[in-house]
C-alpha positions, -999 to 999 in steps of 0.1 A, spaced: 122 320 -124 115 291 -101 81 284 -118 96 283 -152 124 259 -141 101 235 -123 78 234 -154 108 225 -177 121 196 -155 110 161 -162 94 143 -132 112 109 -130 103 98 -94 70 86 -82 67 90 -43 40 69 -24 39 55 11 18 26 24 2 35 57 -14 10 83 -47 18 97 -58 0 129 -95 0 131 -118 -12 158 -154 -21 151 -180 -19 181 -209 -41 188 -231 -16 166 -206 -21 136 -194 15 141 -156 18 132 -133 36 154 -98 47 142 -73 35 167 -40 46 151 -23 52 118 10 34 112 36 53 91 57 21 87 33 -10 91 47 -44 94 43 -65 64 50 -97 82 22 -122 86 10 -140 115 -17 -160 100 -28 -173 65 -57 -146 63 -31 -118 72 -7 -132 46 -35 -132 21 -45 -96 29 -9 -83 28 -2 -101 -4 -31 -83 -22 -22 -50 -8 13 -52 -21 0 -67 -55 -25 -38 -58 2 -12 -48 28 -26 -76 0 -27 -102 -9 9 -94 26 21 -101 26 0 -134 44 -31 -124 26 -65 -131 32 -90 -105 39 -127 -115 20 -155 -97 49 -180 -92 26 -211 -85 10 -204 -119 44 -206 -136 52 -240 -122 
């Protein structure tokens, strides 16, 4: 009964999460996973950090079907 019920229900929600991976690269260019953050900070501390996080959010929104608008291009 449960299988029939679940197959007839519409799937209206899309669940996803953004994880933050801290990776250390040693002198031999070998990556080491330091930690995985379930709730990473999206604040930026430098222009490079801001650019990377902006691209991450843009790609995430594009993946779920939302188009991001470049406000500077509109001006």
